[in-house]
C-alpha positions in Angstrom: 0.0 0.1 0.0 1.5 3.5 -1.0 1.7 6.3 1.4 -1.0 8.1 -0.4 -3.2 5.2 -0.3 -2.5 4.8 3.5 -3.3 8.1 4.2 -6.3 8.4 1.9 -7.9 5.4 3.4 -8.0 6.8 6.9 -9.0 10.2 6.0 -11.8 9.4 3.5 -10.0 11.3 0.8 -9.3 9.5 -2.4 -5.7 9.2 -3.8 -6.4 11.8 -6.6 -7.5 14.3 -3.9 -4.4 13.7 -1.8 -2.1 14.1 -4.8 -4.0 17.0 -6.0 -3.6 18.8 -2.7 0.0 18.2 -2.5 0.5 19.5 -6.0 -1.5 22.7 -5.1 0.7 23.2 -2.0 4.0 22.6 -4.2 2.9 25.2 -6.7 2.9 27.9 -4.1 6.0 30.3 -4.3 8.8 29.4 -1.8 7.6 25.8 -1.0 10.8 23.8 -0.3 9.3 20.7 1.2 6.1 18.7 2.2 6.1 16.0 4.8 3.1 13.9 5.8 3.7 11.8 8.8 1.8 10.1 11.6 1.3 12.2 14.8 4.1 9.9 16.4 6.4 11.0 13.6 6.4 8.1 11.4 7.1 9.2 7.8 4.3 8.6 5.1 5.4 10.7 2.3 7.9 13.5 1.7 9.4 15.6 -0.9 12.5 16.2 1.1 15.7 14.1 1.1 15.6 11.1 3.6 18.1 12.9 5.9 16.2 16.0 6.0 12.9 14.2 6.2 14.1 12.1 9.1 15.5 15.2 11.2 12.4 17.3 10.4 9.9 14.5 11.3 11.5 13.6 14.6 11.6 17.3 15.9 8.4 18.5 14.4 6.2 15.5 15.8 7.6 16.2 19.3 7.1 20.0 19.0 3.6 19.5 17.7 2.6 17.1 20.6 4.0 19.6 23.0 2.2 22.4 21.6 -1.1 20.4 21.5 -0.5 19.6 25.2 0.1 23.3 26.0 -3.1 24.3 24.4 -5.1 21.6 26.0 -3.6 22.3 29.3 -4.4 26.1 29.3 -8.0 25.3 28.0 -9.3 21.7 28.4 -11.9 22.4 25.6 -9.5 23.6 23.2 -7.2 21.8 20.7 -4.3 22.8 18.5 -5.4 23.5 14.9 -2.2 25.0 13.3 1.4 25.8 14.4 3.6 28.2 12.5 7.4 28.7 13.0 9.1 31.5 11.4 12.6 32.3 11.3 14.8 34.7 9.4 15.2 32.2 6.4 12.3 29.7 6.6 8.8 29.2 7.6 7.5 25.8 8.8 3.7 25.3 9.0 2.2 22.3 10.8 -1.3 21.2 10.3 -2.1 18.6 12.9 -5.0 15.9 12.7 -5.9 13.3 15.0 -3.6 10.7 13.3 -1.5 12.8 11.0 0.7 16.0 10.7 1.1 18.0 7.5 4.2 19.9 7.3 5.0 22.5 4.9 8.5 24.1 4.8 9.0 27.3 2.7 11.2 30.2 2.2 9.1 33.4 2.4 11.6 35.3 0.6 11.6 33.2 -2.7 11.1 35.2 -5.7 9.8 32.1 -7.6 
């Protein structure tokens, strides 16, 4: 079973919908990479190198879990819906779901 199939089967989306969404995200200016992973950090699909994917997945899954825990601790009825990390050179956006994390890494200063 491919990564797209695995993710599509659990979310109710079809493979073409998943691929279409990834293509749409990739088409935005400055997008350098996309990672789809389980909430525990298991890599499902990535456009980055294996080394970059492994490093990002390990750190971002932990950060997203801590951010979600913080939100729930501050307000038991609330939940994390989006996490954005911005530095001088990069922007990392994390969209969590119950089982998955969608990560987009982009250069906000890109001209193309």
